[in-house]
C-alpha positions as CSV (number, residue, x, y, z in Angstrom):
1,M,0.4,118.0,-253.7
2,P,-1.6,120.7,-252.0
3,T,0.5,123.9,-251.1
4,N,0.4,125.6,-247.7
5,K,-2.1,127.9,-248.8
6,G,-4.3,125.0,-249.8
7,R,-3.9,123.2,-246.4
8,W,-4.5,126.5,-244.5
9,T,-7.8,127.0,-246.5
10,A,-8.8,123.3,-245.7
11,I,-8.2,123.9,-241.9
12,V,-10.1,127.2,-241.9
13,A,-13.0,125.4,-243.8
14,S,-13.1,122.5,-241.3
15,I,-13.1,125.0,-238.4
16,F,-15.8,127.0,-240.0
17,V,-17.9,123.7,-240.7
18,G,-17.4,122.6,-237.0
19,A,-18.6,126.0,-235.9
20,I,-21.8,125.7,-238.0
21,A,-22.6,122.2,-236.7
22,S,-21.9,123.4,-233.1
23,T,-24.3,126.4,-233.5
24,A,-26.9,124.2,-235.2
25,W,-26.7,121.5,-232.2
26,T,-27.2,124.4,-229.7
27,S,-30.0,125.9,-231.6
28,A,-31.6,122.4,-231.8
29,N,-31.1,121.9,-228.1
30,A,-32.4,125.6,-227.0
31,Q,-31.6,125.9,-223.2
32,T,-34.8,125.6,-221.3
33,L,-34.1,128.4,-219.0
34,D,-33.6,130.8,-221.5
35,R,-37.1,129.7,-222.9
36,I,-38.6,129.9,-219.6
37,R,-37.0,133.4,-219.0
38,Q,-38.6,134.6,-222.2
39,S,-41.9,133.0,-222.0
40,S,-42.5,132.8,-218.3
41,S,-43.8,129.3,-218.5
42,L,-42.5,125.9,-217.5
43,R,-44.1,122.9,-219.3
44,L,-44.5,120.0,-216.9
45,G,-45.8,116.6,-218.2
46,Y,-47.5,114.0,-216.1
47,D,-49.2,110.6,-216.3
48,A,-52.8,110.7,-215.2
49,D,-52.8,107.1,-214.1
50,A,-49.8,106.8,-212.1
51,R,-50.8,107.1,-208.4
52,P,-49.4,107.9,-206.0
53,F,-46.6,109.9,-208.0
54,S,-49.0,111.5,-210.7
55,F,-52.6,111.4,-211.4
56,K,-55.6,113.6,-212.3
57,T,-58.1,114.6,-209.5
58,E,-61.9,114.4,-209.8
59,Q,-61.6,118.3,-210.8
60,G,-59.0,117.6,-213.5
61,A,-56.1,118.9,-211.8
62,P,-52.8,117.1,-211.5
63,D,-51.8,115.8,-208.1
64,G,-49.3,113.4,-206.6
65,Y,-45.9,113.1,-205.1
66,A,-43.9,113.7,-208.2
67,V,-46.5,116.5,-209.4
68,A,-45.7,118.2,-205.8
69,L,-41.9,118.0,-206.4
70,C,-42.4,119.7,-209.7
71,N,-44.5,122.5,-208.1
72,K,-41.6,123.1,-205.8
73,I,-39.2,123.0,-208.9
74,A,-41.3,125.7,-210.4
75,D,-41.3,127.8,-207.4
76,S,-37.4,127.5,-207.1
77,V,-36.8,128.3,-210.9
78,K,-39.2,131.4,-210.7
79,A,-36.8,132.6,-207.8
80,E,-33.7,131.8,-209.5
81,L,-34.7,133.8,-212.6
82,N,-36.2,136.5,-210.7
83,L,-39.5,136.4,-212.6
84,P,-42.5,138.2,-211.2
85,Q,-44.8,135.3,-212.5
86,L,-44.3,131.8,-213.8
87,N,-47.0,130.0,-215.4
88,A,-46.8,126.0,-215.0
89,E,-48.5,124.3,-217.9
90,W,-49.5,120.8,-217.0
91,V,-49.5,118.3,-220.1
92,P,-51.3,115.0,-219.4
93,L,-49.2,112.3,-221.1
94,A,-49.8,108.6,-221.5
95,G,-48.1,105.8,-223.6
96,D,-46.0,106.6,-226.5
97,A,-46.6,110.2,-226.0
98,R,-45.1,110.1,-222.7
99,M,-42.0,108.2,-224.0
100,R,-41.6,110.9,-226.6
101,A,-42.7,114.0,-224.8
102,I,-39.1,115.4,-224.0
103,Q,-37.4,114.3,-227.4
104,D,-40.4,116.0,-229.4
105,G,-40.2,119.2,-227.2
106,I,-43.8,118.9,-225.9
107,V,-42.6,119.4,-222.2
108,D,-39.6,120.6,-220.4
109,L,-40.0,118.1,-217.4
110,V,-41.8,114.7,-217.1
111,C,-43.2,114.5,-213.5
112,G,-43.8,110.8,-213.2
113,A,-42.5,107.6,-211.9
114,E,-39.7,106.8,-214.5
115,P,-36.9,104.3,-213.7
116,V,-33.5,105.7,-214.3
117,T,-32.2,103.1,-216.8
118,L,-29.1,103.3,-219.2
119,S,-31.2,102.6,-222.3
120,R,-33.6,105.3,-221.3
121,R,-30.6,107.7,-220.8
122,Q,-29.7,107.4,-224.4
123,E,-32.8,109.4,-225.1
124,V,-33.3,111.6,-222.0
125,S,-31.4,112.9,-219.0
126,F,-32.6,112.5,-215.4
127,S,-32.7,114.3,-212.2
128,I,-31.5,113.0,-208.9
129,P,-33.7,110.2,-207.8
130,I,-36.9,111.1,-206.4
131,F,-37.7,107.6,-205.0
132,P,-35.9,104.4,-204.1
133,S,-38.3,102.1,-206.1
134,G,-37.9,98.6,-207.5
135,T,-39.9,95.6,-208.7
136,G,-42.2,94.1,-206.0
137,A,-45.1,91.6,-206.2
138,V,-48.7,91.2,-205.0
139,V,-50.6,88.0,-204.3
140,S,-54.0,87.1,-203.0
141,T,-54.6,86.1,-199.5
142,S,-55.6,82.7,-200.8
143,A,-52.2,82.0,-202.4
144,P,-50.5,78.8,-201.2
145,L,-48.2,79.7,-198.4
146,A,-45.3,77.9,-200.2
147,L,-45.7,80.4,-203.3
148,R,-45.4,83.3,-201.0
149,E,-42.4,81.9,-199.3
150,V,-40.6,81.2,-202.3
151,L,-41.2,84.7,-203.8
152,E,-40.2,86.3,-200.3
153,Y,-37.2,84.1,-199.3
154,G,-36.2,82.1,-202.4
155,E,-37.5,78.6,-201.0
156,P,-40.3,77.2,-198.9
157,S,-39.9,76.8,-195.2
158,S,-40.7,72.9,-195.2
159,R,-38.9,71.3,-198.1
160,P,-41.3,68.6,-200.0
161,V,-40.1,65.2,-200.7
162,W,-40.7,65.3,-204.6
163,R,-37.7,65.3,-206.9
164,G,-36.4,68.6,-208.5
165,A,-35.7,72.1,-206.8
166,P,-38.5,72.8,-204.4
167,A,-38.7,76.7,-205.5
168,R,-39.0,75.7,-209.4
169,T,-41.6,73.1,-208.7
170,I,-43.8,75.5,-206.9
171,L,-43.3,78.3,-209.6
172,E,-43.9,75.8,-212.6
173,H,-47.2,76.2,-214.3
174,K,-48.2,79.5,-212.7
175,T,-49.3,82.5,-214.6
176,F,-47.6,85.7,-213.8
177,S,-48.6,89.3,-214.9
178,S,-47.1,92.7,-215.2
179,V,-48.0,96.1,-216.7
180,A,-47.1,96.0,-220.3
181,G,-44.0,98.2,-221.3
182,T,-42.6,98.6,-217.9
183,T,-39.1,97.4,-216.6
184,S,-40.9,94.8,-214.5
185,E,-42.4,93.2,-217.5
186,R,-38.8,92.9,-218.9
187,W,-37.3,91.7,-215.7
188,L,-40.0,89.0,-215.4
189,S,-39.5,87.8,-218.9
190,D,-35.9,87.6,-218.5
191,K,-36.2,85.7,-215.4
192,I,-38.5,82.9,-216.8
193,K,-36.1,82.6,-219.8
194,T,-33.1,82.4,-217.4
195,F,-34.5,79.6,-215.4
196,Q,-36.5,78.2,-218.3
197,L,-39.7,78.0,-216.3
198,A,-42.8,76.4,-217.7
199,A,-44.9,79.4,-216.7
200,T,-47.1,81.9,-218.5
201,T,-46.7,85.7,-218.5
202,T,-49.8,87.7,-219.3
203,P,-49.1,91.4,-219.6
204,V,-52.0,93.9,-218.4
205,E,-52.8,97.4,-219.5
206,S,-53.0,98.8,-215.9
207,Y,-52.1,98.0,-212.1
208,Q,-56.1,97.7,-211.6
209,Q,-56.3,95.3,-214.4
210,G,-53.5,93.3,-212.8
211,I,-54.9,93.4,-209.3
212,E,-58.3,92.1,-210.6
213,R,-56.6,89.2,-212.1
214,V,-54.8,88.2,-209.0
215,L,-58.1,88.6,-207.1
216,D,-60.1,86.3,-209.4
217,G,-57.3,83.8,-209.7
218,Q,-56.5,84.4,-213.4
219,S,-52.8,85.1,-212.2
220,A,-50.9,84.0,-209.3
221,V,-48.8,87.1,-209.0
222,L,-48.7,90.7,-210.3
223,F,-45.2,92.1,-210.5
224,G,-44.7,95.9,-210.7
225,D,-43.1,99.0,-209.2
226,M,-43.4,98.5,-205.5
227,P,-45.1,102.0,-204.5
228,L,-47.4,101.6,-207.5
229,L,-48.4,98.1,-206.5
230,M,-48.8,99.2,-202.8
231,D,-51.3,102.2,-203.9
232,A,-53.2,100.0,-206.3
233,A,-53.8,97.4,-203.7
234,A,-54.6,99.8,-201.0
235,R,-57.2,101.6,-203.4
236,S,-58.8,98.2,-204.4
237,D,-62.4,97.5,-203.0
238,N,-61.0,94.0,-201.8
239,S,-57.7,95.4,-200.3
240,G,-58.2,92.9,-197.4
241,N,-57.7,90.1,-199.8
242,L,-54.5,91.1,-201.1
243,I,-50.8,90.8,-199.8
244,V,-48.0,93.1,-201.2
245,L,-44.7,91.1,-200.3
246,E,-42.0,93.1,-198.6
247,R,-39.1,91.9,-201.1
248,H,-37.8,94.1,-203.6
249,F,-36.7,92.0,-206.6
250,T,-34.8,94.9,-208.1
251,Y,-33.6,98.2,-207.2
252,E,-34.8,100.9,-209.7
253,P,-34.5,104.6,-208.3
254,L,-37.1,106.7,-210.0
255,G,-36.3,110.3,-211.5
256,L,-37.9,113.2,-213.4
257,E,-37.1,113.2,-217.1
258,L,-35.6,116.2,-218.9
259,A,-33.7,116.9,-222.1
260,R,-30.2,115.6,-222.6
261,G,-27.4,118.1,-222.7
262,D,-29.1,121.0,-220.8
263,E,-26.8,121.0,-217.6
264,D,-28.0,124.4,-216.5
265,F,-31.8,123.3,-216.3
266,R,-30.7,120.1,-214.7
267,L,-28.8,121.8,-212.2
268,S,-31.8,124.0,-211.2
269,V,-34.0,120.8,-210.9
270,D,-31.4,119.1,-208.8
271,R,-30.8,122.1,-206.5
272,A,-34.7,122.5,-206.0
273,L,-34.8,118.6,-205.2
274,S,-31.8,118.7,-202.8
275,Q,-33.3,121.6,-200.8
276,T,-36.7,119.8,-200.6
277,Y,-34.9,116.7,-199.4
278,A,-32.8,118.6,-196.9
279,S,-35.7,120.7,-195.5
280,D,-37.4,120.2,-192.1
281,G,-40.6,119.7,-193.6
282,F,-39.7,116.8,-195.9
283,R,-40.6,113.9,-193.7
284,T,-44.3,115.4,-193.4
285,F,-44.2,116.1,-197.5
286,F,-43.2,112.6,-197.9
287,A,-45.9,111.1,-195.5
288,T,-48.6,112.8,-197.5
289,W,-48.2,110.0,-200.1
290,F,-46.5,107.2,-198.7
291,G,-46.9,107.4,-194.9
292,P,-44.1,108.1,-192.5
293,P,-40.7,107.3,-194.0
294,D,-38.6,104.4,-192.4
295,E,-35.0,104.8,-191.6
296,A,-33.8,103.3,-194.9
297,T,-35.8,105.9,-196.7
298,V,-34.6,108.8,-194.6
299,T,-31.0,107.6,-195.3
300,F,-31.8,107.4,-199.1
301,F,-32.9,111.0,-199.2
302,R,-30.1,112.2,-197.0
303,Q,-27.5,110.8,-199.2
304,T,-29.3,111.7,-202.5
305,A,-29.5,115.5,-201.4
306,L,-26.4,117.2,-203.2
307,P,-24.8,119.9,-201.0
308,E,-24.1,123.5,-202.3
């Protein structure tokens, strides 16, 4: 049986080990603001093919709505840390590199169009939302009216006389597309399985490829993040032959990714975003990328901005 001295020694050892583990965790998750203060640099990642949130201009510079927000964050952090100069280092990211950029310490902040999901929050943290996105759909102007009505309203305006659910009959044996690896792809796959539709899903590598499949009739519908769909359709040479449906099939607010456990940096990011949303010039700022915001969008940002 251990003596009192032995028990005391074990307790001290346990506390010592816990302190070492805590120190190791802190070292492994070095606080971003401390590193920025020492290096006078902020590492910002962006996707060069995610218009209008982030993209690369013809001159090779990063641009887009999320990029512009991150520039405002950089200005705010510079003022907060009282730095004479802050160098914003822009790092282009794509595919797996984008998904691992925060965990691997490549960047401090991912400035893109990333849906805030519970599964993703197991790996990274998020800022307050930067956009009220969700899954939308684009079809060709030559698509059957019944298909458009089923997608927008859940059923056709005139019920056919054949047996079975009208909506199901219209969706059967169609080919649907979505961008591989996105939440829209997972949502589409789940819906087809849930309703046991005899439909085909064909993933695409980009919104441009998906738009081309809709235009040439290979896919009946392209599903994806609504603002990215709208931008891709608007930039298409055949934009007049495309219809972006008004319906949001899901609600997926987008946020900026940063490291988990770094609350000081997250506070700085959220403060900069909140001040931007509450500023008099935010409507003009927003309109640069998406056109004038409607009242629902204005309300979203008013409610998202955090008070001091």
